[in-house]
C-alpha angles and dihedrals in degrees: 000000000000116000113251111244103171094107091049088054095049092047091051090052093052092049087051091049096052090057097058134053114236133181120227138179102182107208097027092073124105098270099216088064092059118019095161090068087061097035123022088196088071089064108122092007086140118062090224131068106265133177145146144217109217132189117190129185132176111210110217126181114243093341118125116202093038111166120276120177142173141180144185124198145154137187138177149135121309102236111295094327130110091249127098134192133196139165148141148166131261139187128206131188127183126153108321095338127099120186122195113189137182119189139179137189135196128188136176124209125216106205116229132180125297099021095305129137142193111211129193122195147181132197140193136187140180124202133194111208123195125188127193095204094162090075091061124106114219129198106178127069114257095027093103088087084078094055094087132112101238139173122207136177130224126195129183144173127203136192130201145160130198140188110217133186134160094277106012137054135175126181143179126194144169100222099187127035103156120065113209122203129178118210105208094192091056098029096226142112125245128194136204142154112295114233113254115294131165148181121212116192136175135168142172136202110216120188110224106191120317102316112017128084128192114208118188118184143163140187122196119201128192139172142148094259101050130043121251113295135186136184117210119190132185107187128178126199130195118201091326085285104094133021133178143155147140126265133193127209104205110243092353120060152340119229148171132212128203128182142176136192109238091181132353087268102033128066135179125201143167131209121191130179138181118213122241096196131100086274097064095092088064096039134079091196140261117293127195129186115192133186113195130191137192130194115195117238105174139034087219126051116238110178124334126183113236096249120136090275 
């Protein structure tokens, strides 16, 4: 029997991540690149070790402090068990705020008939948030309370489930369970239960002829702080070498993704979008560059989610 090496790969990725400074903006990333971030039940949905290094920058006209983000993550099976583990680190900077986050996901798969699995996952993350408030300029009386250099901490727990086959997946998650609040007057954090929020996602890989694949997918997001939002994706793939397609974020943006396989196990993709909100006249759009990797785990496929790899 082959020696399991998934944990070795994950540890290596964490050591590598700790040596570089990345920029991350969690839920602004193109979601198909990092489904575990939105649903911990998708952790290990691919039988291989998969992961990504992402850089994201929002181009804003004459606006210093525009968001720039980055992330490195990996997930995969734990040996030959039904358990999967994933995690990573991220960095986000916008305005006077800097957000350093470490996150981890775990899922357990219940095997079903005909290479199908029902996966249940849990995620946790911890964020260190630094605010350079002393650099702000205030105009109203009483606002000086915000001109402080503060450090806060955010914690979160997420839950999710996914049904995965070779060509289809569907998942549901509650991505935020803990509500974090920071009291500037007292200089302390408080925690409570987050109002109900959810993500609903699904995708299908349809073979079109001998070499082409048509891969429609969607994700619906909803919470009490943000209006209803949905991502619709129409991706096309040729011989697992090139993939491309448009996507639409309802009430938010139009986008396009393009990717290419550098090698069998290394892939590069770009996702760009233009805002459709009132902010569009000042923004050149969101641009994301992703380097994805895959390390094969089995000779025979078991159940792979229909992502681009």
